[in-house]
N, C-alpha and C positions, 0 to 999 in steps of 0.2 A: 846799824842803829840810826844813822843820819837819814837813811832812805825811809826807814819806818816813821820817824818823826815828820819827815816831809809829807809822807802819805797820809798820816793821821791828821796833821795840822795844816793840810792843804787849804788855803783860803777859800777856794771854790767849794770844797767839800764842807767846810765849816759854815759857809753861807747857806748852802742847801740844808744842812742840819739845823741851823738856826731858824730858817724859814719853816721847815717841817715842824719843829718844836713849837714855834709861835702859832702856827695854824692849828696844831693839835690842842694847844692850850686854849686858844680862842674858842674852838669847838667845844671843849670841856666846860668853859665858863658860860656858854650860851644857856639861857634859861628856857625851859620848856614849860608851857602852861597846859595843865591837865585838868579836865573837868569830869564830874561824875553826874549821872542821871539815874534816878530810881525809876526803873521801867514799871514796876508794880504800881507805884503811885500815879504814874502817867495813865496807866490803864484802869485805875479806879477813881482817881480824883479829878481828872481833867474834864473840862466841859464837854468835849466831843465824846468821851467815854461814858459820861453820865447820860448824854443824849441817846447813845446807842443802847444803853441799858433800858431806858424808858421805851424806846421804839420797839425793842425786842419784847419787853413785857406786854406792851399794847398788842403787838402782832400775834403773840403766842398765848395770851391769857385765855382766849375762848377755848382753844384746844386743851389747855391745861385744866380748865374747869370741867370740860366734857370728860376728860380722863378721870378726874377726881369723882365725878358723879358715877361713872361706870364702875370705878373701884368700890364705891360705897354700895352700889346695887349688887355687885358680886359678893361683897361681904354679907349683906343682909340675906341674899339668896342662899349662901352657904350655911349661914346660921339657921335659916328656916328649914333647909334640907336636913340638917343635923337634928333639929327639934322634931321634925315630922317623920324622921326615918323609921321609928318603931311602928307607926300606923300606916305607912305606905305599902302598897302592893309592890311586888317585884318589878312589874312593868312601869309603874309610876316612878319608882325609885330610879330605874335605869334611864327613863326619859328625862327626869330632872337632873340627874348626874351628867347626861350628855349635853343638855342645855347649858348647864353650868360650865362644863369643860369647853364647849364651843365659845361661850361668852368670854371665858378666861383667855382662850387663845386669841380671840379677836382683840381683847383688851391689850394683851402683850404685844401683838403686832402693831396696834395703834400707838402704844407707848414707845416702842422701838423707833417707829417712824417719826414720832414727835421729837425724841432725843436726837435722832440723826438730822432732822431738819433744823432744829434749834442750834446744834453744833455747827452745821454748815453756815448758817446765817451769822452766828457769832464770829466764826473765823473770817467771813467776808467783811463784816462790819468793823471788827477790831483791826483787821489788816489796814483798812483805810485810816483808822486812828493812828496806827503805828507809822504809816507813810507820812501822814501830816506831822506827827511828832518829830520824825527824822528831819523833815524840811525845816522845822522851827529850830531844832538843835543845830543844824548846819548853819542857819542864819546867825544864831547866837555865837557859835564857834568862830565864824568868820568876822563878825562885827567886834568881838571881844578878843580876837587874836589867840584862840585856843589852838594848841597843836594836836591835842588828842582829847576825845570825850569817850568815857567808858560807861557801861551800864552795869557792870559787875565788878566788885572788888572785895578783897579780904578786909581792907581798911581804906577809908578815905577821910580826909579832913573835912569838917563842915564847910570851910571856905571853898573847897573844890566842888561842892554840891550845887549844881545849877538847876535842880529839879523845879524849884519855885519859879525861876525865870521861864522855864519851859511851860509850866502850868499857866502862868500869866499870859504868855504868848499864845497858847492854845485857846484861852478864853476870849481872845479878841476876834 
């Protein structure tokens, strides 16, 4: 029993235990600063995102208008064919149906190419916005001593939300 007490209450072991408990307690007491950023707001409300949207609209508006015109012509040709169908000869009917089918295929090809080009450009342009936002978030995190910044959460306190700060930094 004496040996057990000496082993358990050994001053060296008690000192190590006290040190470990003190270190653990200090680590537990340390505060962590966590921030939240609403990525959707950054990609819709920030100045760079709005500029991207305007640039894309300007760059792709001509093609979009051409597609709308073609779609309108297709619709009117189809309506005219349906209206004229009873009075058309077989050869005329086949010729107009072929023209309509060819025009429709061409329209679908152009529409698909438009969507692909637009998506590619959007991805390129918005990735630049995301990269710039990440840099601004990092600056804010370092200057305000944040330990962690998240962009998705089940819940976050409004005081943890730094989205406005990021939007303001991006507008400069």
